[in-house]
Structures are given as C-alpha cells and as structure tokens.
PDB file of N, CA, C and O in Angstrom:
ATOM      1  N   MET A   1     176.739 141.802  45.574  1.00  0.00           N
ATOM      2  CA  MET A   1     176.959 142.980  44.850  1.00  0.00           C
ATOM      3  C   MET A   1     178.426 143.105  44.448  1.00  0.00           C
ATOM      4  O   MET A   1     179.305 142.854  45.273  1.00  0.00           O
ATOM      5  N   ILE A   2     178.707 143.475  43.236  1.00  0.00           N
ATOM      6  CA  ILE A   2     180.046 143.565  42.779  1.00  0.00           C
ATOM      7  C   ILE A   2     180.529 145.005  42.883  1.00  0.00           C
ATOM      8  O   ILE A   2     179.857 145.934  42.437  1.00  0.00           O
ATOM      9  N   ASP A   3     181.699 145.171  43.477  1.00  0.00           N
ATOM     10  CA  ASP A   3     182.301 146.521  43.635  1.00  0.00           C
ATOM     11  C   ASP A   3     183.303 146.777  42.510  1.00  0.00           C
ATOM     12  O   ASP A   3     184.441 146.314  42.578  1.00  0.00           O
ATOM     13  N   ALA A   4     182.884 147.517  41.470  1.00  0.00           N
ATOM     14  CA  ALA A   4     183.744 147.765  40.344  1.00  0.00           C
ATOM     15  C   ALA A   4     184.907 148.683  40.650  1.00  0.00           C
ATOM     16  O   ALA A   4     185.736 148.923  39.772  1.00  0.00           O
ATOM     17  N   ARG A   5     185.002 149.209  41.871  1.00  0.00           N
ATOM     18  CA  ARG A   5     186.102 150.106  42.216  1.00  0.00           C
ATOM     19  C   ARG A   5     187.329 149.274  42.635  1.00  0.00           C
ATOM     20  O   ARG A   5     188.433 149.813  42.706  1.00  0.00           O
ATOM     21  N   THR A   6     187.154 147.967  42.913  1.00  0.00           N
ATOM     22  CA  THR A   6     188.308 147.130  43.266  1.00  0.00           C
ATOM     23  C   THR A   6     188.842 146.431  42.007  1.00  0.00           C
ATOM     24  O   THR A   6     188.137 146.332  41.002  1.00  0.00           O
ATOM     25  N   THR A   7     190.041 145.966  42.066  1.00  0.00           N
ATOM     26  CA  THR A   7     190.656 145.317  40.915  1.00  0.00           C
ATOM     27  C   THR A   7     189.869 144.073  40.548  1.00  0.00           C
ATOM     28  O   THR A   7     189.561 143.841  39.379  1.00  0.00           O
ATOM     29  N   GLY A   8     189.544 143.270  41.562  1.00  0.00           N
ATOM     30  CA  GLY A   8     188.743 142.062  41.365  1.00  0.00           C
ATOM     31  C   GLY A   8     187.346 142.367  40.764  1.00  0.00           C
ATOM     32  O   GLY A   8     186.871 141.660  39.875  1.00  0.00           O
ATOM     33  N   GLY A   9     186.720 143.419  41.266  1.00  0.00           N
ATOM     34  CA  GLY A   9     185.444 143.797  40.726  1.00  0.00           C
ATOM     35  C   GLY A   9     185.505 144.265  39.295  1.00  0.00           C
ATOM     36  O   GLY A   9     184.611 143.974  38.501  1.00  0.00           O
ATOM     37  N   ARG A  10     186.555 144.990  38.958  1.00  0.00           N
ATOM     38  CA  ARG A  10     186.764 145.418  37.574  1.00  0.00           C
ATOM     39  C   ARG A  10     186.995 144.255  36.669  1.00  0.00           C
ATOM     40  O   ARG A  10     186.468 144.222  35.557  1.00  0.00           O
ATOM     41  N   ALA A  11     187.795 143.265  37.127  1.00  0.00           N
ATOM     42  CA  ALA A  11     188.076 142.046  36.312  1.00  0.00           C
ATOM     43  C   ALA A  11     186.754 141.331  36.083  1.00  0.00           C
ATOM     44  O   ALA A  11     186.532 140.833  34.980  1.00  0.00           O
ATOM     45  N   PHE A  12     185.894 141.257  37.038  1.00  0.00           N
ATOM     46  CA  PHE A  12     184.648 140.510  36.897  1.00  0.00           C
ATOM     47  C   PHE A  12     183.692 141.236  35.942  1.00  0.00           C
ATOM     48  O   PHE A  12     183.127 140.649  35.019  1.00  0.00           O
ATOM     49  N   THR A  13     183.536 142.565  36.211  1.00  0.00           N
ATOM     50  CA  THR A  13     182.531 143.345  35.405  1.00  0.00           C
ATOM     51  C   THR A  13     182.977 143.528  33.970  1.00  0.00           C
ATOM     52  O   THR A  13     182.138 143.547  33.069  1.00  0.00           O
ATOM     53  N   THR A  14     184.301 143.665  33.723  1.00  0.00           N
ATOM     54  CA  THR A  14     184.715 143.882  32.323  1.00  0.00           C
ATOM     55  C   THR A  14     185.180 142.610  31.668  1.00  0.00           C
ATOM     56  O   THR A  14     185.559 142.622  30.497  1.00  0.00           O
ATOM     57  N   VAL A  15     185.162 141.491  32.406  1.00  0.00           N
ATOM     58  CA  VAL A  15     185.543 140.176  31.903  1.00  0.00           C
ATOM     59  C   VAL A  15     186.965 140.261  31.310  1.00  0.00           C
ATOM     60  O   VAL A  15     187.216 139.792  30.200  1.00  0.00           O
ATOM     61  N   THR A  16     187.857 140.852  32.054  1.00  0.00           N
ATOM     62  CA  THR A  16     189.257 140.893  31.608  1.00  0.00           C
ATOM     63  C   THR A  16     190.196 140.392  32.735  1.00  0.00           C
ATOM     64  O   THR A  16     189.894 140.509  33.922  1.00  0.00           O
ATOM     65  N   LYS A  17     191.294 139.855  32.325  1.00  0.00           N
ATOM     66  CA  LYS A  17     192.316 139.433  33.332  1.00  0.00           C
ATOM     67  C   LYS A  17     193.101 140.637  33.780  1.00  0.00           C
ATOM     68  O   LYS A  17     193.570 141.441  32.973  1.00  0.00           O
ATOM     69  N   LEU A  18     193.235 140.745  35.094  1.00  0.00           N
ATOM     70  CA  LEU A  18     193.995 141.880  35.640  1.00  0.00           C
ATOM     71  C   LEU A  18     194.994 141.376  36.658  1.00  0.00           C
ATOM     72  O   LEU A  18     194.755 140.370  37.326  1.00  0.00           O
ATOM     73  N   ALA A  19     196.113 142.073  36.779  1.00  0.00           N
ATOM     74  CA  ALA A  19     197.144 141.774  37.702  1.00  0.00           C
ATOM     75  C   ALA A  19     197.409 143.003  38.598  1.00  0.00           C
ATOM     76  O   ALA A  19     197.207 144.140  38.172  1.00  0.00           O
ATOM     77  N   GLY A  20     197.857 142.763  39.825  1.00  0.00           N
ATOM     78  CA  GLY A  20     198.157 143.890  40.680  1.00  0.00           C
ATOM     79  C   GLY A  20     199.056 143.398  41.827  1.00  0.00           C
ATOM     80  O   GLY A  20     199.271 142.194  41.967  1.00  0.00           O
ATOM     81  N   ASP A  21     199.559 144.280  42.610  1.00  0.00           N
ATOM     82  CA  ASP A  21     200.287 143.966  43.794  1.00  0.00           C
ATOM     83  C   ASP A  21     200.062 144.929  44.914  1.00  0.00           C
ATOM     84  O   ASP A  21     199.712 146.083  44.668  1.00  0.00           O
ATOM     85  N   ASN A  22     200.245 144.510  46.116  1.00  0.00           N
ATOM     86  CA  ASN A  22     200.065 145.376  47.270  1.00  0.00           C
ATOM     87  C   ASN A  22     201.057 144.859  48.340  1.00  0.00           C
ATOM     88  O   ASN A  22     201.973 144.093  48.040  1.00  0.00           O
ATOM     89  N   GLU A  23     200.845 145.296  49.569  1.00  0.00           N
ATOM     90  CA  GLU A  23     201.772 144.912  50.655  1.00  0.00           C
ATOM     91  C   GLU A  23     201.721 143.414  50.950  1.00  0.00           C
ATOM     92  O   GLU A  23     202.627 142.910  51.613  1.00  0.00           O
ATOM     93  N   HIS A  24     200.723 142.689  50.498  1.00  0.00           N
ATOM     94  CA  HIS A  24     200.594 141.247  50.775  1.00  0.00           C
ATOM     95  C   HIS A  24     201.190 140.427  49.652  1.00  0.00           C
ATOM     96  O   HIS A  24     201.302 139.210  49.805  1.00  0.00           O
ATOM     97  N   GLY A  25     201.570 140.998  48.564  1.00  0.00           N
ATOM     98  CA  GLY A  25     202.172 140.281  47.416  1.00  0.00           C
ATOM     99  C   GLY A  25     201.529 140.600  46.104  1.00  0.00           C
ATOM    100  O   GLY A  25     200.923 141.658  45.929  1.00  0.00           O
ATOM    101  N   VAL A  26     201.663 139.672  45.172  1.00  0.00           N
ATOM    102  CA  VAL A  26     201.148 139.869  43.783  1.00  0.00           C
ATOM    103  C   VAL A  26     199.810 139.088  43.631  1.00  0.00           C
ATOM    104  O   VAL A  26     199.605 138.034  44.234  1.00  0.00           O
ATOM    105  N   HIS A  27     198.948 139.646  42.820  1.00  0.00           N
ATOM    106  CA  HIS A  27     197.639 139.022  42.590  1.00  0.00           C
ATOM    107  C   HIS A  27     197.317 138.982  41.108  1.00  0.00           C
ATOM    108  O   HIS A  27     197.699 139.870  40.346  1.00  0.00           O
ATOM    109  N   LEU A  28     196.611 137.939  40.715  1.00  0.00           N
ATOM    110  CA  LEU A  28     196.145 137.809  39.339  1.00  0.00           C
ATOM    111  C   LEU A  28     194.668 137.440  39.417  1.00  0.00           C
ATOM    112  O   LEU A  28     194.319 136.428  40.025  1.00  0.00           O
ATOM    113  N   TRP A  29     193.793 138.247  38.809  1.00  0.00           N
ATOM    114  CA  TRP A  29     192.341 138.003  38.823  1.00  0.00           C
ATOM    115  C   TRP A  29     191.941 137.538  37.424  1.00  0.00           C
ATOM    116  O   TRP A  29     192.183 138.215  36.425  1.00  0.00           O
ATOM    117  N   ILE A  30     191.321 136.360  37.391  1.00  0.00           N
ATOM    118  CA  ILE A  30     190.845 135.794  36.108  1.00  0.00           C
ATOM    119  C   ILE A  30     189.344 135.499  36.227  1.00  0.00           C
ATOM    120  O   ILE A  30     188.937 134.736  37.104  1.00  0.00           O
ATOM    121  N   PRO A  31     188.530 136.084  35.369  1.00  0.00           N
ATOM    122  CA  PRO A  31     187.074 135.833  35.401  1.00  0.00           C
ATOM    123  C   PRO A  31     186.839 134.431  34.906  1.00  0.00           C
ATOM    124  O   PRO A  31     187.510 133.949  33.993  1.00  0.00           O
ATOM    125  N   MET A  32     185.849 133.770  35.540  1.00  0.00           N
ATOM    126  CA  MET A  32     185.444 132.437  35.119  1.00  0.00           C
ATOM    127  C   MET A  32     184.181 132.630  34.255  1.00  0.00           C
ATOM    128  O   MET A  32     183.141 133.071  34.744  1.00  0.00           O
ATOM    129  N   VAL A  33     184.302 132.291  32.968  1.00  0.00           N
ATOM    130  CA  VAL A  33     183.177 132.450  32.082  1.00  0.00           C
ATOM    131  C   VAL A  33     182.965 131.143  31.322  1.00  0.00           C
ATOM    132  O   VAL A  33     183.889 130.363  31.093  1.00  0.00           O
ATOM    133  N   ASP A  34     181.683 130.942  30.937  1.00  0.00           N
ATOM    134  CA  ASP A  34     181.319 129.842  30.095  1.00  0.00           C
ATOM    135  C   ASP A  34     180.427 130.459  29.025  1.00  0.00           C
ATOM    136  O   ASP A  34     179.260 130.772  29.262  1.00  0.00           O
ATOM    137  N   GLY A  35     181.020 130.626  27.824  1.00  0.00           N
ATOM    138  CA  GLY A  35     180.299 131.319  26.780  1.00  0.00           C
ATOM    139  C   GLY A  35     180.122 132.779  27.173  1.00  0.00           C
ATOM    140  O   GLY A  35     181.123 133.477  27.336  1.00  0.00           O
ATOM    141  N   SER A  36     178.957 133.249  27.326  1.00  0.00           N
ATOM    142  CA  SER A  36     178.735 134.634  27.748  1.00  0.00           C
ATOM    143  C   SER A  36     178.331 134.754  29.232  1.00  0.00           C
ATOM    144  O   SER A  36     178.140 135.859  29.740  1.00  0.00           O
ATOM    145  N   GLU A  37     178.208 133.644  29.893  1.00  0.00           N
ATOM    146  CA  GLU A  37     177.796 133.685  31.337  1.00  0.00           C
ATOM    147  C   GLU A  37     179.007 133.798  32.245  1.00  0.00           C
ATOM    148  O   GLU A  37     179.930 132.986  32.184  1.00  0.00           O
ATOM    149  N   ARG A  38     178.984 134.833  33.096  1.00  0.00           N
ATOM    150  CA  ARG A  38     180.029 135.003  34.084  1.00  0.00           C
ATOM    151  C   ARG A  38     179.704 134.143  35.304  1.00  0.00           C
ATOM    152  O   ARG A  38     178.663 134.305  35.941  1.00  0.00           O
ATOM    153  N   LEU A  39     180.599 133.246  35.605  1.00  0.00           N
ATOM    154  CA  LEU A  39     180.338 132.317  36.713  1.00  0.00           C
ATOM    155  C   LEU A  39     181.012 132.748  38.015  1.00  0.00           C
ATOM    156  O   LEU A  39     180.568 132.366  39.098  1.00  0.00           O
ATOM    157  N   GLY A  40     182.041 133.510  37.922  1.00  0.00           N
ATOM    158  CA  GLY A  40     182.773 133.910  39.125  1.00  0.00           C
ATOM    159  C   GLY A  40     184.116 134.512  38.807  1.00  0.00           C
ATOM    160  O   GLY A  40     184.373 134.937  37.681  1.00  0.00           O
ATOM    161  N   LEU A  41     184.976 134.545  39.814  1.00  0.00           N
ATOM    162  CA  LEU A  41     186.267 135.154  39.625  1.00  0.00           C
ATOM    163  C   LEU A  41     187.293 134.384  40.416  1.00  0.00           C
ATOM    164  O   LEU A  41     187.074 134.104  41.595  1.00  0.00           O
ATOM    165  N   ALA A  42     188.433 134.023  39.791  1.00  0.00           N
ATOM    166  CA  ALA A  42     189.495 133.343  40.474  1.00  0.00           C
ATOM    167  C   ALA A  42     190.597 134.341  40.768  1.00  0.00           C
ATOM    168  O   ALA A  42     190.987 135.125  39.902  1.00  0.00           O
ATOM    169  N   GLU A  43     191.100 134.306  42.002  1.00  0.00           N
ATOM    170  CA  GLU A  43     192.183 135.190  42.410  1.00  0.00           C
ATOM    171  C   GLU A  43     193.386 134.289  42.758  1.00  0.00           C
ATOM    172  O   GLU A  43     193.282 133.435  43.639  1.00  0.00           O
ATOM    173  N   LEU A  44     194.484 134.469  42.094  1.00  0.00           N
ATOM    174  CA  LEU A  44     195.719 133.826  42.402  1.00  0.00           C
ATOM    175  C   LEU A  44     196.635 134.776  43.161  1.00  0.00           C
ATOM    176  O   LEU A  44     196.829 135.913  42.733  1.00  0.00           O
ATOM    177  N   CYS A  45     197.196 134.336  44.266  1.00  0.00           N
ATOM    178  CA  CYS A  45     198.059 135.234  45.046  1.00  0.00           C
ATOM    179  C   CYS A  45     199.412 134.588  45.249  1.00  0.00           C
ATOM    180  O   CYS A  45     199.542 133.368  45.350  1.00  0.00           O
ATOM    181  N   GLY A  46     200.421 135.453  45.306  1.00  0.00           N
ATOM    182  CA  GLY A  46     201.799 135.004  45.575  1.00  0.00           C
ATOM    183  C   GLY A  46     202.565 136.055  46.349  1.00  0.00           C
ATOM    184  O   GLY A  46     202.244 137.242  46.296  1.00  0.00           O
ATOM    185  N   ARG A  47     203.535 135.627  47.036  1.00  0.00           N
ATOM    186  CA  ARG A  47     204.348 136.560  47.861  1.00  0.00           C
ATOM    187  C   ARG A  47     205.302 137.382  46.978  1.00  0.00           C
ATOM    188  O   ARG A  47     205.574 138.554  47.242  1.00  0.00           O
ATOM    189  N   THR A  48     205.786 136.735  45.944  1.00  0.00           N
ATOM    190  CA  THR A  48     206.770 137.425  45.084  1.00  0.00           C
ATOM    191  C   THR A  48     206.291 137.278  43.650  1.00  0.00           C
ATOM    192  O   THR A  48     205.453 136.423  43.366  1.00  0.00           O
ATOM    193  N   ALA A  49     206.804 138.089  42.750  1.00  0.00           N
ATOM    194  CA  ALA A  49     206.510 138.019  41.358  1.00  0.00           C
ATOM    195  C   ALA A  49     207.004 136.750  40.705  1.00  0.00           C
ATOM    196  O   ALA A  49     208.120 136.337  41.022  1.00  0.00           O
ATOM    197  N   PRO A  50     206.284 136.106  39.834  1.00  0.00           N
ATOM    198  CA  PRO A  50     206.798 134.871  39.236  1.00  0.00           C
ATOM    199  C   PRO A  50     207.930 135.151  38.277  1.00  0.00           C
ATOM    200  O   PRO A  50     208.018 136.249  37.727  1.00  0.00           O
ATOM    201  N   ARG A  51     208.841 134.131  38.056  1.00  0.00           N
ATOM    202  CA  ARG A  51     209.956 134.292  37.135  1.00  0.00           C
ATOM    203  C   ARG A  51     209.486 134.481  35.698  1.00  0.00           C
ATOM    204  O   ARG A  51     210.030 135.273  34.929  1.00  0.00           O
ATOM    205  N   ASP A  52     208.460 133.721  35.378  1.00  0.00           N
ATOM    206  CA  ASP A  52     207.900 133.821  33.955  1.00  0.00           C
ATOM    207  C   ASP A  52     206.411 134.130  34.110  1.00  0.00           C
ATOM    208  O   ASP A  52     205.617 133.189  34.144  1.00  0.00           O
ATOM    209  N   PRO A  53     205.978 135.416  34.207  1.00  0.00           N
ATOM    210  CA  PRO A  53     204.599 135.751  34.426  1.00  0.00           C
ATOM    211  C   PRO A  53     203.681 135.307  33.230  1.00  0.00           C
ATOM    212  O   PRO A  53     202.525 134.949  33.456  1.00  0.00           O
ATOM    213  N   ASP A  54     204.176 135.330  32.008  1.00  0.00           N
ATOM    214  CA  ASP A  54     203.364 134.928  30.888  1.00  0.00           C
ATOM    215  C   ASP A  54     202.977 133.432  30.943  1.00  0.00           C
ATOM    216  O   ASP A  54     201.849 133.042  30.642  1.00  0.00           O
ATOM    217  N   ARG A  55     203.980 132.616  31.347  1.00  0.00           N
ATOM    218  CA  ARG A  55     203.726 131.187  31.498  1.00  0.00           C
ATOM    219  C   ARG A  55     202.778 130.939  32.609  1.00  0.00           C
ATOM    220  O   ARG A  55     201.869 130.126  32.442  1.00  0.00           O
ATOM    221  N   LEU A  56     202.914 131.569  33.726  1.00  0.00           N
ATOM    222  CA  LEU A  56     201.982 131.450  34.844  1.00  0.00           C
ATOM    223  C   LEU A  56     200.538 131.855  34.445  1.00  0.00           C
ATOM    224  O   LEU A  56     199.564 131.168  34.752  1.00  0.00           O
ATOM    225  N   ARG A  57     200.459 132.994  33.755  1.00  0.00           N
ATOM    226  CA  ARG A  57     199.122 133.502  33.288  1.00  0.00           C
ATOM    227  C   ARG A  57     198.514 132.466  32.365  1.00  0.00           C
ATOM    228  O   ARG A  57     197.327 132.163  32.490  1.00  0.00           O
ATOM    229  N   HIS A  58     199.283 131.913  31.447  1.00  0.00           N
ATOM    230  CA  HIS A  58     198.720 130.961  30.516  1.00  0.00           C
ATOM    231  C   HIS A  58     198.168 129.698  31.231  1.00  0.00           C
ATOM    232  O   HIS A  58     197.054 129.254  30.951  1.00  0.00           O
ATOM    233  N   HIS A  59     198.983 129.127  32.172  1.00  0.00           N
ATOM    234  CA  HIS A  59     198.548 127.967  32.925  1.00  0.00           C
ATOM    235  C   HIS A  59     197.361 128.284  33.821  1.00  0.00           C
ATOM    236  O   HIS A  59     196.462 127.456  33.970  1.00  0.00           O
ATOM    237  N   ALA A  60     197.342 129.496  34.431  1.00  0.00           N
ATOM    238  CA  ALA A  60     196.230 129.860  35.290  1.00  0.00           C
ATOM    239  C   ALA A  60     194.959 130.000  34.492  1.00  0.00           C
ATOM    240  O   ALA A  60     193.896 129.573  34.944  1.00  0.00           O
ATOM    241  N   GLU A  61     195.045 130.602  33.285  1.00  0.00           N
ATOM    242  CA  GLU A  61     193.840 130.763  32.441  1.00  0.00           C
ATOM    243  C   GLU A  61     193.333 129.403  32.053  1.00  0.00           C
ATOM    244  O   GLU A  61     192.116 129.219  32.013  1.00  0.00           O
ATOM    245  N   THR A  62     194.184 128.424  31.761  1.00  0.00           N
ATOM    246  CA  THR A  62     193.757 127.081  31.403  1.00  0.00           C
ATOM    247  C   THR A  62     193.045 126.403  32.500  1.00  0.00           C
ATOM    248  O   THR A  62     192.014 125.770  32.272  1.00  0.00           O
ATOM    249  N   VAL A  63     193.570 126.512  33.734  1.00  0.00           N
ATOM    250  CA  VAL A  63     192.911 125.862  34.890  1.00  0.00           C
ATOM    251  C   VAL A  63     191.618 126.550  35.195  1.00  0.00           C
ATOM    252  O   VAL A  63     190.649 125.859  35.509  1.00  0.00           O
ATOM    253  N   VAL A  64     191.517 127.882  35.127  1.00  0.00           N
ATOM    254  CA  VAL A  64     190.292 128.587  35.414  1.00  0.00           C
ATOM    255  C   VAL A  64     189.225 128.247  34.355  1.00  0.00           C
ATOM    256  O   VAL A  64     188.053 128.084  34.695  1.00  0.00           O
ATOM    257  N   ALA A  65     189.614 128.141  33.103  1.00  0.00           N
ATOM    258  CA  ALA A  65     188.656 127.776  32.038  1.00  0.00           C
ATOM    259  C   ALA A  65     188.135 126.365  32.269  1.00  0.00           C
ATOM    260  O   ALA A  65     186.964 126.088  32.012  1.00  0.00           O
ATOM    261  N   LEU A  66     188.985 125.478  32.747  1.00  0.00           N
ATOM    262  CA  LEU A  66     188.508 124.117  33.065  1.00  0.00           C
ATOM    263  C   LEU A  66     187.509 124.135  34.226  1.00  0.00           C
ATOM    264  O   LEU A  66     186.464 123.488  34.166  1.00  0.00           O
ATOM    265  N   LEU A  67     187.837 124.872  35.267  1.00  0.00           N
ATOM    266  CA  LEU A  67     186.903 125.022  36.388  1.00  0.00           C
ATOM    267  C   LEU A  67     185.566 125.606  35.986  1.00  0.00           C
ATOM    268  O   LEU A  67     184.519 125.151  36.447  1.00  0.00           O
ATOM    269  N   ALA A  68     185.598 126.615  35.127  1.00  0.00           N
ATOM    270  CA  ALA A  68     184.353 127.222  34.650  1.00  0.00           C
ATOM    271  C   ALA A  68     183.532 126.200  33.859  1.00  0.00           C
ATOM    272  O   ALA A  68     182.315 126.123  34.027  1.00  0.00           O
ATOM    273  N   HIS A  69     184.178 125.429  33.013  1.00  0.00           N
ATOM    274  CA  HIS A  69     183.482 124.418  32.248  1.00  0.00           C
ATOM    275  C   HIS A  69     182.893 123.357  33.161  1.00  0.00           C
ATOM    276  O   HIS A  69     181.754 122.948  32.938  1.00  0.00           O
ATOM    277  N   LEU A  70     183.622 122.882  34.197  1.00  0.00           N
ATOM    278  CA  LEU A  70     183.129 121.908  35.090  1.00  0.00           C
ATOM    279  C   LEU A  70     181.917 122.415  35.865  1.00  0.00           C
ATOM    280  O   LEU A  70     180.954 121.677  36.075  1.00  0.00           O
ATOM    281  N   ILE A  71     181.971 123.690  36.294  1.00  0.00           N
ATOM    282  CA  ILE A  71     180.862 124.292  37.042  1.00  0.00           C
ATOM    283  C   ILE A  71     179.636 124.353  36.149  1.00  0.00           C
ATOM    284  O   ILE A  71     178.544 124.021  36.609  1.00  0.00           O
ATOM    285  N   SER A  72     179.764 124.761  34.900  1.00  0.00           N
ATOM    286  CA  SER A  72     178.587 124.868  34.029  1.00  0.00           C
ATOM    287  C   SER A  72     178.025 123.522  33.611  1.00  0.00           C
ATOM    288  O   SER A  72     176.824 123.370  33.388  1.00  0.00           O
ATOM    289  N   VAL A  73     178.927 122.539  33.508  1.00  0.00           N
ATOM    290  CA  VAL A  73     178.431 121.189  33.100  1.00  0.00           C
ATOM    291  C   VAL A  73     177.724 120.520  34.295  1.00  0.00           C
ATOM    292  O   VAL A  73     176.729 119.822  34.099  1.00  0.00           O
ATOM    293  N   LYS A  74     178.202 120.714  35.481  1.00  0.00           N
ATOM    294  CA  LYS A  74     177.622 120.048  36.662  1.00  0.00           C
ATOM    295  C   LYS A  74     176.411 120.796  37.248  1.00  0.00           C
ATOM    296  O   LYS A  74     175.678 120.206  38.042  1.00  0.00           O
ATOM    297  N   SER A  75     176.178 122.021  36.902  1.00  0.00           N
ATOM    298  CA  SER A  75     175.068 122.782  37.450  1.00  0.00           C
ATOM    299  C   SER A  75     173.698 122.196  37.257  1.00  0.00           C
ATOM    300  O   SER A  75     172.847 122.337  38.135  1.00  0.00           O
ATOM    301  N   PRO A  76     173.445 121.528  36.120  1.00  0.00           N
ATOM    302  CA  PRO A  76     172.088 120.932  35.975  1.00  0.00           C
ATOM    303  C   PRO A  76     171.814 119.766  36.902  1.00  0.00           C
ATOM    304  O   PRO A  76     170.662 119.367  37.068  1.00  0.00           O
ATOM    305  N   TYR A  77     172.852 119.213  37.507  1.00  0.00           N
ATOM    306  CA  TYR A  77     172.698 118.042  38.331  1.00  0.00           C
ATOM    307  C   TYR A  77     172.378 118.330  39.820  1.00  0.00           C
ATOM    308  O   TYR A  77     172.250 117.405  40.622  1.00  0.00           O
ATOM    309  N   GLY A  78     172.253 119.602  40.165  1.00  0.00           N
ATOM    310  CA  GLY A  78     171.984 119.964  41.502  1.00  0.00           C
ATOM    311  C   GLY A  78     172.151 121.461  41.746  1.00  0.00           C
ATOM    312  O   GLY A  78     172.707 122.163  40.901  1.00  0.00           O
ATOM    313  N   ASP A  79     171.690 121.946  42.860  1.00  0.00           N
ATOM    314  CA  ASP A  79     171.738 123.382  43.122  1.00  0.00           C
ATOM    315  C   ASP A  79     172.785 123.755  44.169  1.00  0.00           C
ATOM    316  O   ASP A  79     172.748 124.868  44.693  1.00  0.00           O
ATOM    317  N   LEU A  80     173.695 122.879  44.481  1.00  0.00           N
ATOM    318  CA  LEU A  80     174.745 123.153  45.506  1.00  0.00           C
ATOM    319  C   LEU A  80     175.564 124.441  45.027  1.00  0.00           C
ATOM    320  O   LEU A  80     175.736 125.392  45.790  1.00  0.00           O
ATOM    321  N   LEU A  81     176.023 124.420  43.818  1.00  0.00           N
ATOM    322  CA  LEU A  81     176.803 125.585  43.358  1.00  0.00           C
ATOM    323  C   LEU A  81     176.017 126.851  43.368  1.00  0.00           C
ATOM    324  O   LEU A  81     176.539 127.899  43.748  1.00  0.00           O
ATOM    325  N   ALA A  82     174.775 126.792  42.962  1.00  0.00           N
ATOM    326  CA  ALA A  82     173.944 127.965  42.927  1.00  0.00           C
ATOM    327  C   ALA A  82     173.706 128.460  44.337  1.00  0.00           C
ATOM    328  O   ALA A  82     173.697 129.673  44.549  1.00  0.00           O
ATOM    329  N   ARG A  83     173.511 127.580  45.322  1.00  0.00           N
ATOM    330  CA  ARG A  83     173.280 127.982  46.692  1.00  0.00           C
ATOM    331  C   ARG A  83     174.566 128.626  47.228  1.00  0.00           C
ATOM    332  O   ARG A  83     174.487 129.616  47.955  1.00  0.00           O
ATOM    333  N   LEU A  84     175.723 128.103  46.896  1.00  0.00           N
ATOM    334  CA  LEU A  84     176.990 128.711  47.369  1.00  0.00           C
ATOM    335  C   LEU A  84     177.198 130.117  46.810  1.00  0.00           C
ATOM    336  O   LEU A  84     177.815 130.950  47.474  1.00  0.00           O
ATOM    337  N   ARG A  85     176.691 130.405  45.587  1.00  0.00           N
ATOM    338  CA  ARG A  85     176.931 131.663  44.925  1.00  0.00           C
ATOM    339  C   ARG A  85     175.893 132.734  45.344  1.00  0.00           C
ATOM    340  O   ARG A  85     176.098 133.926  45.113  1.00  0.00           O
ATOM    341  N   ARG A  86     174.781 132.292  45.962  1.00  0.00           N
ATOM    342  CA  ARG A  86     173.770 133.224  46.363  1.00  0.00           C
ATOM    343  C   ARG A  86     174.239 134.192  47.495  1.00  0.00           C
ATOM    344  O   ARG A  86     174.896 133.786  48.453  1.00  0.00           O
ATOM    345  N   THR A  87     173.875 135.461  47.336  1.00  0.00           N
ATOM    346  CA  THR A  87     174.277 136.386  48.406  1.00  0.00           C
ATOM    347  C   THR A  87     173.214 136.635  49.435  1.00  0.00           C
ATOM    348  O   THR A  87     173.474 137.203  50.496  1.00  0.00           O
ATOM    349  N   ARG A  88     171.984 136.197  49.109  1.00  0.00           N
ATOM    350  CA  ARG A  88     170.870 136.293  50.120  1.00  0.00           C
ATOM    351  C   ARG A  88     169.880 135.210  49.800  1.00  0.00           C
ATOM    352  O   ARG A  88     169.866 134.682  48.688  1.00  0.00           O
ATOM    353  N   PRO A  89     169.049 134.871  50.762  1.00  0.00           N
ATOM    354  CA  PRO A  89     168.088 133.768  50.547  1.00  0.00           C
ATOM    355  C   PRO A  89     167.109 134.114  49.429  1.00  0.00           C
ATOM    356  O   PRO A  89     166.751 135.270  49.206  1.00  0.00           O
ATOM    357  N   MET A  90     166.701 133.064  48.746  1.00  0.00           N
ATOM    358  CA  MET A  90     165.662 133.207  47.666  1.00  0.00           C
ATOM    359  C   MET A  90     164.297 133.475  48.282  1.00  0.00           C
ATOM    360  O   MET A  90     163.975 132.940  49.343  1.00  0.00           O
ATOM    361  N   THR A  91     163.513 134.284  47.633  1.00  0.00           N
ATOM    362  CA  THR A  91     162.146 134.506  48.015  1.00  0.00           C
ATOM    363  C   THR A  91     161.261 133.502  47.318  1.00  0.00           C
ATOM    364  O   THR A  91     161.715 132.806  46.410  1.00  0.00           O
ATOM    365  N   THR A  92     160.003 133.410  47.722  1.00  0.00           N
ATOM    366  CA  THR A  92     159.060 132.499  47.011  1.00  0.00           C
ATOM    367  C   THR A  92     158.893 132.894  45.611  1.00  0.00           C
ATOM    368  O   THR A  92     158.745 132.022  44.754  1.00  0.00           O
ATOM    369  N   LEU A  93     158.905 134.221  45.288  1.00  0.00           N
ATOM    370  CA  LEU A  93     158.705 134.652  43.923  1.00  0.00           C
ATOM    371  C   LEU A  93     159.921 134.296  43.042  1.00  0.00           C
ATOM    372  O   LEU A  93     159.753 134.123  41.835  1.00  0.00           O
ATOM    373  N   ALA A  94     161.096 134.184  43.587  1.00  0.00           N
ATOM    374  CA  ALA A  94     162.270 133.854  42.828  1.00  0.00           C
ATOM    375  C   ALA A  94     162.365 132.379  42.432  1.00  0.00           C
ATOM    376  O   ALA A  94     163.058 132.034  41.475  1.00  0.00           O
ATOM    377  N   ARG A  95     161.677 131.522  43.161  1.00  0.00           N
ATOM    378  CA  ARG A  95     161.727 130.095  42.873  1.00  0.00           C
ATOM    379  C   ARG A  95     160.849 129.781  41.759  1.00  0.00           C
ATOM    380  O   ARG A  95     160.750 128.621  41.359  1.00  0.00           O
TER     381      ARG A  95
END
C-alpha cells in the first residue's frame, strides 16, 4: 500500500520527482516508470546538499530510467522481480 502522505508516496502516486531534507540529510525521490507503468521508486540520500543539484538530478534521472528499462525488459524472463515487489502472497485466483 502506498502512503501518499509521505514525500516518497507522493512522488510515486503523482509520478513526479520530489526533493526534501530532514535531520538525516537530503533526499531525492524519482519514480521508475516504463511508458505508463509505474515500476517503483528510487530514493537517493545524501548527508549534505550537492554542489550542483541540477546536474545530480539529471544523472540520477538517467540512471533510474535505465534501471526501469532493464526491469521491464527482463520481466518476461522470470518472476523474480514480480515476487520481490509483491506485498502479500498470491492467492490461487490471482494466478
């Protein structure tokens, strides 16, 4: 279940990149999408703000897009990724 009250949850549900900071450092949440399918969410964490946040964001978006593509391309070859993403066991009707 996605909690849209958190920054990460909002980033996932609205499919937008969001940044924030707290007592643990700075965070950047980037949704992993392939076309219109939401595959997950990547969170990048740092202790201090980057010197060039736009450059970091651009590189992070590129890496996350590549990961999303790899996940979607490899999914037909096995159900390992689908099993890792499941939050509860599948029922007989779901199979």
